[in-house]
Structures are given as C-alpha cells and as structure tokens.
BAKOLLUM-741412 format. One line per 10 residues: number of its first residue (from 1); their letters; for each residue z, x, y of N, C-alpha, C. Coordinates in pm, whole numbers, plus 50000, padded with zeros to 5 digits. Atoms other than C-alpha are relative to their C-alpha. Layout:
REM BAKOLLUM-741412
NUM = a = Z X Y Z X Y Z X Y  ...
This chain:
REM BAKOLLUM-741412
1 = mgagkgarga = 50069 50068 49955 37684 21605 77076 49897 50008 49995  50169 50015 49998 37375 21642 76908 49960 49883 49989  50015 50147 49945 37420 21258 76835 49937 49919 50097  50059 50067 49863 37417 21173 77190 49905 50070 50049  50151 49967 49942 37115 21356 77261 49909 49913 49967  50079 50067 50067 36952 21256 76980 49991 49816 50065  50061 50093 49872 36995 20928 77161 49973 49942 50094  50139 50005 49913 36895 20973 77471 49901 50011 49989  50164 49973 50005 36586 21106 77323 49970 49876 49948  50069 50128 50035 36513 20765 77127 50040 49901 50096
11 = rrgggrrlvv = 50001 50098 49942 36628 20540 77400 49911 50055 50113  50156 49960 49886 36333 20709 77686 49886 50041 49849  50107 49967 50051 36071 20781 77377 49961 50124 49992  50045 49867 49948 36158 21154 77388 50030 50078 50096  50075 49945 49833 36099 21229 77756 50154 50047 50015  49850 49961 49994 36384 21470 77848 49999 49976 50170  49954 49999 49878 36559 21456 78145 50098 50118 50106  49894 49824 49940 36641 21752 78441 50037 49947 50130  49970 49970 49902 36845 21738 78744 49968 50100 50032  50080 49885 49987 36721 21961 78988 50094 49981 50152
21 = kigsstltts = 49949 50015 49900 36999 22033 79290 49919 50131 50100  50026 49915 49915 36893 22235 79613 50113 50009 50136  49916 50010 49879 37140 22361 79858 49956 49994 50096  50080 50002 49890 37103 22360 80229 49961 50113 50002  50042 49902 49973 37046 22742 80275 49886 50045 49891  50145 49965 50043 36747 22749 79989 49935 49901 50115  50092 50031 49979 36600 22491 80166 49917 49965 50127  50033 49941 49803 36607 22601 80566 49994 50117 49995  50032 49873 49994 36532 22858 80745 50154 50076 50140  49871 49960 49946 36871 22803 80989 50072 49872 49990
31 = eskidyayle = 49899 50160 49886 37138 22501 81081 49882 49923 49982  50031 50120 49973 36874 22328 81222 49843 50002 49984  50156 49956 50013 36529 22430 81068 49980 49943 49846  50058 50027 50167 36382 22311 80721 49843 50094 49944  50135 49956 50043 36115 22514 80542 49928 49926 49928  50104 50101 50104 35854 22264 80454 49862 50108 49953  50089 49924 50120 35692 22588 80305 50065 50027 49868  49956 49981 50076 35907 22624 80074 50065 49863 49957  50022 50124 50050 35963 22262 80022 49863 49959 49919  50124 49960 50062 35557 22273 79928 50012 50034 49858
41 = rladqiarar = 49981 49995 50138 35653 22503 79637 50136 49955 49939  49924 50067 50076 35930 22320 79509 49920 49890 49966  50060 50050 50101 35697 22025 79448 49905 50029 49953  50113 49961 50131 35431 22217 79269 50097 49995 49882  49920 50003 50106 35762 22301 79052 50013 49880 49917  49929 50174 50027 35839 21933 79019 49869 49956 49896  50166 50109 50120 35475 21859 78869 49909 50046 49934  50042 49853 50078 35439 22195 78684 50110 49922 49869  49896 50023 50089 35788 22013 78486 49955 49873 49957  50036 50164 50008 35667 21652 78499 49840 50054 49909
51 = eegwhpvvvt = 50064 50032 50060 35352 21766 78334 50021 50087 49878  49939 49931 50112 35533 21968 78071 50110 49891 49920  49901 50090 50015 35742 21661 78013 50120 49923 50005  49825 49998 49901 36060 21659 78202 49949 49904 50107  50033 50128 49925 36124 21365 78414 50150 50055 50115  49890 49931 49974 36292 21524 78700 50104 49902 50082  49916 50069 49925 36564 21373 78938 50046 50111 50125  49988 49945 49938 36610 21591 79274 50095 49989 50069  49885 50059 49942 36983 21613 79463 49947 50086 50120  50023 49925 49890 36917 21761 79780 50110 49988 50097
61 = saaiacgler = 49881 49899 49859 37140 21888 80100 49857 49975 50099  50029 49993 49929 36994 21963 80413 49957 49874 50137  50076 50081 49933 36982 21624 80624 50038 49979 50096  49938 49957 49845 37201 21706 80895 49878 50089 50082  50098 49877 49938 36989 21985 80951 49934 49951 50049  50113 50007 49975 36668 21819 80949 49992 49879 50134  49983 50105 49849 36836 21586 81230 49973 50080 50124  49964 49976 49849 36909 21834 81435 49878 50031 50038  50172 49908 49913 36551 22016 81440 49944 49837 50051  50076 50150 49885 36414 21619 81538 50100 49980 50101
71 = lgiekrphdm = 49954 50103 49897 36680 21535 81769 50012 50162 50109  50004 49898 49939 36619 21914 81908 50062 50072 50083  49856 49826 49976 36979 22105 81880 50001 50074 49915  50014 49860 50070 36961 22428 81792 50169 50049 49938  49839 49927 50124 37362 22522 81683 50036 49846 49990  49928 50064 50077 37536 22293 81491 50122 49884 50026  49888 50063 49935 37788 22007 81647 50183 49986 49911  49880 50002 50125 38110 21992 81484 50094 49900 50004  49961 50070 50017 38225 21684 81567 49938 49812 49932  50085 50087 50067 38192 21394 81347 49922 49884 50021
81 = pslqaaasvg = 50126 50159 49968 38013 21098 81510 49838 50136 50030  50103 49981 49993 37738 21365 81613 49905 50045 49867  50006 49927 50120 37718 21535 81288 49895 49895 49925  50057 50096 50056 37667 21186 81147 49879 49882 50062  50043 50053 49826 37465 21072 81418 49840 50048 49895  50121 49959 50070 37237 21360 81311 49948 49967 49811  50080 50081 50162 37202 21250 80902 49996 49897 50050  50094 50114 49996 37090 20956 80997 49874 50000 50066  50098 49978 49941 36795 21096 81199 49960 50053 49859  50076 49928 50107 36745 21335 80931 49998 49952 49841
91 = qsalstayae = 50041 50030 50144 36782 21149 80588 49835 49902 50011  50178 50026 50008 36461 20970 80706 49885 50082 50016  50142 49951 49945 36262 21256 80849 50049 50088 49859  49955 49927 50141 36419 21460 80479 49921 49921 49933  50012 50142 50111 36311 21136 80257 49828 50002 50089  50140 49966 49934 35950 21166 80453 49974 50092 49933  50034 49870 50064 35946 21520 80394 49952 50005 49875  49999 50028 50186 35997 21449 80004 49906 49974 49999  50117 50011 50088 35750 21233 80009 49863 49954 50029  50095 49941 49978 35503 21359 80174 49918 50100 49939
101 = afaqrgivts = 50064 49884 50162 35487 21660 79968 49974 49994 49876  50008 50044 50171 35507 21518 79617 49900 49875 50015  50101 50101 50005 35268 21248 79719 49896 50032 49983  50144 49902 50011 34979 21517 79771 49973 50055 49823  49899 49936 50165 35109 21595 79402 49930 49883 49936  49996 50051 50030 35041 21242 79290 50101 49944 49952  49779 50050 50036 35466 21187 79250 49985 49877 50147  49949 50095 50000 35584 20853 79394 50164 50079 50012  49873 49872 49998 35923 20970 79514 50109 49838 50075  49889 50099 49924 36252 20704 79629 50115 50090 50095
111 = tvlltrrdta = 49898 49957 49908 36521 20764 79834 50133 49943 49915  49884 50060 50072 36915 20723 79663 50074 50021 50052  49901 49896 49892 37214 20793 79897 50143 49896 49936  49869 49992 50074 37523 20801 79678 50109 50065 50145  49876 49887 50003 37917 20845 79805 50094 49960 49897  49893 50055 50106 38266 20817 79610 50028 49907 50050  50003 50110 50017 38267 20468 79704 49944 49880 49891  50083 50096 50056 37980 20359 79557 50000 50069 49806  50027 49933 50192 38045 20575 79133 50193 49980 49984  49859 50025 50019 38475 20477 79199 50006 49882 49936
121 = drraylhard = 49962 50130 50125 38421 20154 79030 49899 49995 49942  50075 50025 50135 38327 20144 78724 49861 49938 50014  50087 50069 49948 38067 19825 78801 49900 50107 50042  50076 49961 49915 37934 20011 79080 49916 50084 49960  50089 49902 50099 37816 20326 78832 49914 49985 49887  50064 50036 50191 37713 20120 78538 49880 49979 50105  50129 50008 49926 37451 19982 78839 49916 50101 50069  50067 49881 49948 37375 20308 78956 49921 50025 49890  50052 49984 50138 37290 20418 78585 49900 49913 50019  50131 50069 50050 37020 20161 78551 49910 49978 50155
131 = tfdrlldlgv = 50127 49983 49886 36871 20192 78903 49944 50111 49918  50050 49940 50069 36818 20488 78772 49889 50033 49868  50057 50019 50089 36703 20429 78458 49821 49956 50028  50109 50074 49997 36441 20196 78609 49859 50094 50074  50048 49934 49902 36343 20416 78852 49871 50147 49868  50132 49909 50068 36249 20710 78594 49917 49945 49847  50079 50092 50115 36097 20457 78348 49878 50002 50037  50157 50059 49923 35813 20370 78650 49958 50171 50031  50005 49869 49972 35832 20783 78691 49957 50043 50079  49985 49941 49881 35905 20787 79031 50091 50160 49992
141 = vpivnendtv = 49892 49843 49970 36144 21101 79118 50059 49962 50116  49863 50069 49838 36437 20995 79316 50051 50119 50087  49931 49934 49906 36564 21180 79580 50188 50007 50043  49830 49982 50039 36966 21233 79550 50051 50068 50146  49943 49934 49816 37171 21278 79923 50142 49961 49978  49924 50029 49996 37490 21222 79971 50002 49974 50144  50061 50049 49823 37498 20930 80264 50107 50056 50084  49966 49955 49917 37613 21159 80490 50072 49905 50114  49959 50058 49931 37606 20891 80767 50132 49925 50012  49885 50062 50061 37922 20685 80612 50077 50034 50003
151 = sveqirfgdn = 49941 49933 50057 38052 20923 80453 50143 50062 50074  49860 49907 49859 38471 21051 80563 50058 50086 49895  49944 49956 50091 38685 21239 80418 50045 49970 49829  49944 50090 50108 38836 20962 80189 49891 49961 49870  50076 50012 50092 38509 20895 79996 49866 50110 49984  50082 49847 50034 38319 21254 80026 49955 49997 49848  50022 49911 50080 38151 21433 79725 50106 50147 50020  49954 49896 50015 38237 21720 79889 49929 50105 49988  50176 49899 50007 37925 21934 79801 49935 49897 49902  50079 50060 50106 37637 21816 79622 50003 50076 49854
161 = dtlaalvacl = 49898 49956 50094 37773 22027 79344 49995 49895 49860  49889 50086 49984 37981 21780 79277 49922 49901 49952  50063 50116 49993 37732 21510 79338 49859 49966 49855  50036 49988 50076 37480 21665 79095 50010 49976 49860  49936 50031 50046 37668 21659 78837 50028 49885 49937  50001 50156 50066 37713 21307 78818 49884 49978 50001  50138 50024 49967 37382 21259 78890 49956 49949 49847  50089 49998 50120 37288 21399 78544 50140 49922 49908  49939 50097 50127 37625 21233 78349 49901 49846 50015  50046 50113 49994 37460 20908 78512 49865 49953 49904
171 = ieadlvvils = 50140 50028 50092 37103 20929 78351 50027 50106 49829  50082 49868 50096 37171 21182 78059 49915 50073 49958  50060 49909 49996 37026 21462 78152 50029 50141 49896  50017 49855 50139 36878 21730 77905 50043 50114 50070  49974 49860 49955 36950 22005 78149 50056 49988 50182  50008 50012 49863 37024 22092 78511 50011 50138 50054  50015 49892 49903 36938 22341 78790 50058 50012 50118  49922 49955 49854 37138 22461 79072 49931 50072 50033  50041 49867 49923 36928 22629 79316 50038 50040 50097  49929 49931 49880 37131 22823 79544 49915 50145 50056
181 = didglydanp = 50059 49985 49952 37105 23093 79725 50084 50197 49970  49982 49966 50123 37240 23342 79455 49943 50046 49914  50052 49982 50129 37155 23494 79136 50040 49881 49878  49889 50060 50153 37424 23327 78952 50142 50085 49998  49810 49993 49945 37805 23402 78902 49976 50099 49928  49960 49829 50003 37910 23772 78904 50135 49972 49930  49842 49878 50032 38207 23966 78765 50101 50007 50119  49908 49981 49931 38295 24009 79085 49927 49984 50185  50064 50027 49899 38196 23904 79433 49850 50146 50075  50059 49869 50023 37864 24123 79458 49967 50024 50147
191 = avhpearlir = 50024 50035 49868 37874 24068 79901 50114 50153 50014  49875 49896 50016 38199 24319 79823 49987 50119 49950  50021 49927 50061 38140 24480 79550 49867 50000 49917  50184 49987 50027 37780 24621 79464 49998 50053 49910  49997 50005 50213 37915 24683 79080 49924 49916 49956  50025 50216 50133 37900 24315 78990 49886 50026 49867  50097 50010 50138 37762 24235 78720 49956 49905 49968  50052 50177 49991 37571 23922 78674 49996 49958 49838  49961 50020 50129 37697 23699 78389 49884 49924 49954  50115 50142 50042 37369 23536 78201 50002 49883 49955
201 = rveavgpeim = 49996 50119 50057 37547 23334 78004 50162 49973 49970  49868 50010 49981 37864 23133 77961 50027 49890 49902  49907 50032 50080 38045 22984 77696 50059 49899 49962  49843 49989 49985 38325 22867 77797 50047 50013 50096  49940 49998 49901 38496 22778 78078 50154 49985 50008  49816 49981 50004 38874 22948 78144 50060 49980 50103  49944 49969 49908 39071 23063 78394 49918 50148 50048  50127 49884 49981 38836 23422 78394 49893 49949 50095  50089 49980 49913 38589 23260 78500 50013 49927 50140  50044 50017 49782 38707 22998 78775 50029 50133 50066
211 = aaaggagstv = 49932 49845 49896 38900 23358 78869 49853 50013 50038  50146 49936 49981 38499 23482 78913 49953 49917 50066  50030 50117 49902 38413 23154 79070 50034 50034 50141  49900 49984 49891 38668 23261 79327 50063 49875 50042  49933 50116 49958 38891 22957 79212 50150 50015 50091  49823 49935 49922 39302 22981 79310 50053 50088 49900  49963 49812 50039 39432 23337 79269 49929 50102 50034  50104 49901 50034 39117 23521 79253 50009 50068 50178  50054 49891 49928 39009 23828 79427 49924 49983 50048  50118 49969 49994 38729 23853 79342 49891 49891 49986
221 = gsggmatkik = 50066 50111 50000 38537 23528 79365 49896 50060 50093  50157 49953 49966 38206 23559 79398 49907 49874 50123  50011 50013 49846 38189 23303 79696 49889 49879 49984  50115 50157 50043 38004 22929 79684 49960 49989 49857  50030 50071 50083 38047 22944 79330 50107 49911 49949  49967 50059 50046 38322 22733 79280 50016 49864 49995  50033 50158 50000 38197 22430 79315 49906 49983 49903  50096 50019 50138 37946 22496 79050 50013 50052 49875  49887 49946 50106 38187 22627 78819 50082 49891 49946  49894 50114 50091 38365 22288 78795 49924 49892 50003
231 = aarvlmvagi = 50184 50101 50020 38027 22108 78798 49975 50072 49814  50035 49950 50166 37969 22327 78501 50065 49948 49872  49924 50010 50080 38271 22270 78345 49972 49850 49930  49991 50098 50038 38246 21894 78347 49866 49964 49897  50117 50022 50064 37884 21941 78245 49940 50052 49877  49964 50008 50168 37965 22080 77909 50023 49955 49935  49984 50134 50072 38170 21840 77805 49940 49892 49966  50084 50157 49950 37920 21582 77892 49888 50040 49889  50096 49938 50092 37686 21867 77613 49815 49993 50079  50104 50004 49856 37444 21894 77971 49984 50160 50030
241 = plvvchgrre = 50051 49892 49955 37315 22284 77977 50020 50046 50228  50007 49959 49855 37343 22414 78339 49963 50135 49969  50059 49850 49947 37120 22698 78505 50075 50015 50126  49909 49887 49851 37277 22865 78837 49863 50075 50004  50082 49896 50011 36970 23056 78936 49967 50024 50167  50058 49982 49846 36806 23191 79312 49918 49908 50036  50087 50133 49960 36646 22861 79457 49866 50122 50076  50084 49905 49955 36381 23146 79592 49961 50106 49926  50003 49938 50118 36329 23276 79280 49818 49993 49965  50158 50078 50030 35944 23189 79185 49995 49970 49874
251 = gaivdaarge = 50049 50101 50104 35900 22931 78916 50096 50004 49927  49881 50026 50035 36248 22898 78892 50039 49903 49865  49975 50100 50112 36245 22560 78744 49986 49947 49866  50113 50079 50147 35983 22546 78532 50075 50138 49899  49969 49923 50014 36160 22895 78455 50098 49938 49846  49913 50038 50057 36444 22760 78341 50020 49834 49880  50045 50139 50109 36363 22411 78153 49926 50054 49911  50009 49982 50069 36184 22644 77936 50051 50079 49896  49895 49982 49992 36459 22772 77862 50008 50192 50010  50064 49869 49928 36369 23150 77989 50156 50044 50050
261 = evgtrfvaas = 49868 49937 49997 36660 23375 78096 49939 50011 50156  49969 50072 49850 36736 23245 78451 50143 50004 50041  49913 50045 49924 37021 23350 78679 50142 49975 49861  49947 49991 50117 37263 23224 78460 50083 49835 49910  50016 50094 50113 37311 22985 78177 50139 49892 49961  49875 50074 50080 37626 22757 78076 49999 49906 49923  50011 50065 50156 37590 22666 77715 50072 49877 49960  49949 50121 50075 37640 22294 77608 50026 50067 49898  49929 49982 50145 37830 22341 77295 50094 49867 50009  49938 50164 50061 37943 22050 77039 50189 49998 50076
271 = rpheitpkkl = 49827 49952 49976 38280 21986 77136 50068 49863 49900  49885 50112 50117 38567 21822 76906 50063 49852 50080  49967 50152 50022 38644 21526 77089 49867 49903 50076  50116 50098 49975 38423 21199 77187 50003 49965 50124  50074 50006 49791 38224 21197 77564 49997 49886 49971  50072 50149 49983 38179 20839 77610 49972 49964 50168  50020 50030 49843 38058 20736 77984 50134 50022 50052  49909 50021 49985 38363 20597 77998 50115 50106 50120  49996 49856 50010 38494 20965 78010 49912 50093 50090  49989 49906 49899 38268 21098 78225 50035 49995 50116
281 = wialgdaarg = 49997 50072 49877 38298 20833 78484 50175 50088 50024  49849 49971 49997 38660 20963 78477 50015 50171 50078  50041 49864 49961 38581 21300 78496 49957 50058 50102  50112 49984 49894 38340 21288 78828 49947 49879 50072  50033 50139 49853 38315 20950 78990 50110 49918 50037  49847 50012 49913 38676 20916 79123 50080 50099 50048  49976 49917 49875 38868 21157 79367 50085 50003 49863  49844 49998 50065 39190 21253 79178 50080 49976 50092  49846 50106 49937 39496 21037 79325 50123 50121 49983  49893 49892 49995 39757 21364 79203 49928 50040 49886
291 = alsvdegaka = 50011 49922 50147 39858 21536 78891 50105 50002 49958  49898 49973 50052 40068 21582 78641 49963 50164 49897  49988 49873 50072 40186 21967 78515 50064 49961 49875  49951 49979 50134 40255 21953 78144 50024 50156 49923  49920 49859 50050 40473 22198 77883 49792 50047 49839  50113 49933 50089 40252 22454 77639 49973 49876 49870  50003 50105 50165 40306 22151 77331 49910 49911 50068  50097 50131 49929 40143 21880 77532 49842 50058 50044  50181 49953 49980 39833 22096 77612 49934 50041 49857  49972 49966 50181 39828 22226 77258 49952 49870 49919
301 = alvahgssll = 50005 50108 50075 39833 21877 77161 49876 49903 50036  50164 50140 49949 39546 21714 77409 49878 50090 49930  50030 49921 50005 39360 22055 77376 49903 50025 49833  50022 50011 50192 39325 22102 76971 50034 49863 49932  49958 50131 50042 39395 21716 76867 49967 49882 50071  50051 50102 49932 39268 21480 77096 50088 49862 50057  49909 50168 50010 39608 21254 77147 50017 50004 50144  49895 50056 49929 39777 21119 77412 49992 50061 50056  49935 49965 49911 39919 21227 77677 50170 49849 50067  49932 50120 50027 40253 21127 77602 50161 50065 50189
311 = pvgvravegr = 49927 49974 49953 40559 21119 77902 50160 50167 49983  49839 49955 50024 40824 21369 77701 49911 50211 50019  50026 49877 49970 40541 21704 77724 49988 49989 50165  50051 49992 49834 40485 21619 78160 50148 50070 50076  49900 49898 49968 40692 21877 78340 50030 49930 50192  49959 50040 49846 40665 21769 78728 49883 49946 50021  50089 50084 49989 40443 21509 78871 49937 50039 50166  50091 49987 49854 40197 21612 79234 49971 49879 50056  50060 50082 49908 40105 21358 79484 50052 49871 49939  49918 50162 50011 40139 20947 79492 49888 49899 49940
321 = fesgdivdik = 50138 50103 50092 39890 20744 79244 50087 49876 49967  49973 50127 50053 39940 20396 79098 49951 49947 49891  50056 50067 50158 39882 20254 78758 49875 49987 50060  50128 50065 49976 39533 20297 78714 49893 50132 50033  50106 49905 49939 39408 20613 78921 50021 50086 49941  49980 49916 50104 39318 20884 78820 50053 50191 50081  49905 49878 50000 39488 21213 78791 49970 50147 49935  50022 49868 50074 39438 21614 78726 50081 49989 49915  49867 49988 50143 39637 21723 78408 49964 50166 50034  49989 49913 50018 39734 22096 78446 50129 50095 49924
331 = dgsgylfarg = 49919 49891 50143 39928 22376 78229 50091 49993 50121  49923 49963 49927 40208 22556 78361 50003 50080 50084  50076 49914 49916 40000 22810 78534 49932 49971 50170  50105 50069 49866 39882 22553 78774 49827 49993 49972  50151 50027 50041 39493 22586 78583 50048 49886 49937  50091 50145 50042 39339 22224 78561 49894 50024 49829  50019 50047 50082 39264 22131 78235 49908 49855 49877  50118 50145 50069 39168 21793 78181 50055 49906 50126  49969 50120 49909 39175 21480 78400 49961 49866 49899  49999 50066 50063 39247 21164 78270 50078 49832 50137
341 = raafssdeaa = 50044 50148 49923 39333 20763 78429 50179 49977 49972  49882 50017 50019 39713 20724 78483 50037 49841 49939  49958 50121 50028 39924 20455 78300 50071 49904 50103  49888 49983 49899 40209 20466 78517 49938 50037 50161  49969 49994 49928 40258 20459 78846 50063 50183 50088  49879 49830 49951 40415 20830 79029 50133 50046 49973  49827 50040 49991 40744 20695 79069 50000 49951 49873  49914 49980 50124 40775 20603 78737 50004 50085 49877  50015 49869 50072 40629 20889 78589 50083 50056 50013  49920 49848 49974 40846 21113 78780 50146 49928 49938
351 = laigrtraql = 49940 50027 50067 41105 20862 78604 50023 49995 49882  50041 49990 50179 40968 20873 78246 49980 50149 49956  50056 49877 50036 40859 21260 78251 50152 50051 49965  49934 49924 50122 41061 21484 77977 50128 49895 49898  49943 50075 50085 41170 21201 77774 49935 49921 49900  50048 50058 50133 41123 21094 77424 49954 49831 50020  49974 50153 49996 41034 20745 77367 50120 49920 49992  49861 50045 50021 41350 20688 77152 50111 49980 50150  49871 49901 49861 41532 20821 77524 49891 49885 50126  50064 50183 49959 41271 20515 77685 50038 49881 50005
361 = qanrllssla = 49988 50155 50095 41342 20239 77459 50149 49971 50077  49889 49968 50009 41737 20348 77527 49985 49947 50159  49978 50027 49844 41722 20306 77916 49892 49841 50073  50051 50124 50010 41665 19976 77992 49911 49935 50138  50132 50008 49844 41466 20009 78357 49841 50120 49964  50135 49970 49992 41238 20222 78171 49997 49982 49865  50009 50098 50136 41212 20023 77841 49817 49991 49975  50162 50057 49967 40887 19904 77962 49871 50149 49965  50088 49896 49993 40742 20226 77976 49987 50110 49862  50017 49888 50116 40772 20332 77615 49932 49971 49870
371 = ekplvhrdel = 50117 50039 50080 40500 20122 77490 49912 50025 49978  50136 49971 49936 40208 20293 77670 49992 50158 49991  49976 49834 49982 40152 20717 77639 49941 49945 50164  50011 49981 49839 40111 20803 78011 49857 50013 50067  50116 49995 49933 39788 20895 78016 49898 49972 49787  50020 50092 50189 39614 20709 77658 49845 50160 50008  50150 49910 50075 39320 20974 77501 49860 49886 50020  50171 50076 49984 39006 20723 77543 50009 49992 50145  49942 49952 49816 39125 20777 77920 50000 50105 50038  49957 49841 49987 39116 21136 77894 49885 50084 50004
381 = vvfe = 50052 49970 50031 38917 21355 77955 50028 50164 49991  49916 49862 49999 38969 21762 77813 49905 50110 50022  50121 49937 49976 38744 22047 77998 50057 50075 49862  50063 49874 50060 38813 22317 77748 49923 49918 49810
C-alpha cells in the first residue's frame, strides 16, 4: 500500500486525512440528552489536529437523541415514524451544535447525510468522493451522519462504524479514530471477565479476533466491538490504520494521530493483492445479497494467489441474488473471508457449483457459464 499512500499524499499536497467517528454513547449523557461540554472538548481536539496538519472528517451519531431533547421526549420511542421524526428535528439541531462549537475555533463545517442508496450505485459513490475532496480542499470539516430521517432497513448502513470505514475509503484517509465507550478490543468481555486484557495492537483480523469481538460463535465477545472489527478488516485491506479508544480519554484524537499508544491500533500492513477504489466500493458500498461457501482449495487460491472464484470450488449458495450483486464468500466453517460481485444469479450459481469448466461446457444448458468465473478477481476483495 506504500504506493497508494504516496499517490494520496501527492494528490493533496502532502496533507493527511483523518476520519473521527463518535458514537452516541460518547456524545450523549442519556438517550435524549447531548453532552455539549464534551462537544466543546471535541472541537478543541479537532482544531489541534488541524494545527498539526490533519484534514479531519467527523462521522457522528446522536441525531435521534438530539431530536428527542428538542422535542422534550425523555424516553426513546420504538416506532419508526417517531424515530425518524426525532432524527429530522435532531439532525438540524446537531448540525447547528457542531457548527457553533467549531465556529468558535475558526472552523467551517458542512453536513453530509448518506444512506446505502447513495453508495450502492458506483456513479453516486464517485460523486460523493468528489464532494468530499472539494470540501477538504476548501478547509471545511464535513460532519457526516446516516440519513436517519429516510433510512429504512434495506438502505441503512446499520451502524456508523461501517459508515466511517466507507467515508475513510472514499477520501483515502490516512487514519481512522473511533471514539467509543470502551478502551479498545479486549481478549474477553471486560464486563463479565475482570481479568480481560486490552489488546494494544492487531496486525491481522482472523477468526480469533472476530470471536473476541463478539462475532458468530463467540462466548467471550466484548460487546459492541463486532462492527468495529468488521470496519477494521476492510480498512486494513485498504491500507488505512484504525484506532479504537475510549472517547472520554483526554486528548485521544491528537494522541492517536501522533501514533502514541491509545486504545487498540489495527495496523494496515502491505497487502498481496491490488486494492482498487472499485474493490473498496465492493467491500463497503453495498449490502451483500447472498453468500457463497467455498472449499479449502478455493479459499487458498483466493487468499494466497489472488485468483478468481470458479464454480468448481463453491460448495453451497445462500440467499437470492442477481448477476452483478455483491455476495459474501465464506469458508467451510462459515467464516467470512472475502466479498465480491457475482457474475451469475443465485439460480445459475446453484446449478454450476462444483462443476469444472469442461463439465459446464459439455452441458448445453450451462455452457454459457463456462466462459467466466463466478466472481472475477478484479471484482473480489479478500480480507486475509
């Protein structure tokens, strides 16, 4: 990824780009109260980071909480119209709060609201990237949030950790800092296991790390970390380091940007495969419509050799998807290790899997599927 980082630096005159994600639990004092004193301290840290040469983007939560506060509603409602109404009121109030706090430090902010619909289409994804580039060129600090007013399950990111990773890939960030209500990744849930140890440095995200974060099959997950680890996995592929730390730690953002030991740092090592913007869009820009389970030989070919995925190496098809949809790729244990764009529909894939090219060519109904891989290497992202 060294060449990629060099290209990023040259494109914007050596400036470094920083994405800071703040969770609702960090930015609020309750489910319906914003911590404005904390917001002031956050603005101070962003100002200091700018003084040290960083170009920050803030990914924020808490629009709903801010809306409930403005509406005088103490208890968070459960019905979607009420939540989206609160988000509508709250987003305006939250944007104003950020603008006022940052303006006192001579910083201009903007509001960017996104849903998966805005990033699932590659053309829209590229337009969003161009907008971020121009805002940063102008010295603006974009304040990014999911558009909760119109988001529904089909187009939600589901969490702002994923949104932060997407924004980081969009702007080709040099660092992401996630401010959380926990000190970082532990080897067990510290709420349940007092002896749990904070993991200071992660160089690869494998099944053990996913389990420690509360992934599938875990009995010791540290609660709330799973989405952060999934974001870290993609960021590491993109060559972007991630720090997860306690948001209330004094100077957390600036210290993390300086490379000091703060929370857990996910190191972005060099990768054996080329990671293009298109592949990053595949990894984060759209929700997977299904999954393919592959055998060990196919997994080894994808991970070690950067090969395309052929039908012969696939053992099972999950879900319903069309040609061109994004699919997850799992090994025999169910561990998700890659993601790509399917060249076949799920119905076609179900008929083709386990067959060699010669077998496909010999079948008049399936012969057309012999001319291309199920997932081409240029449209495949491997997380290992």
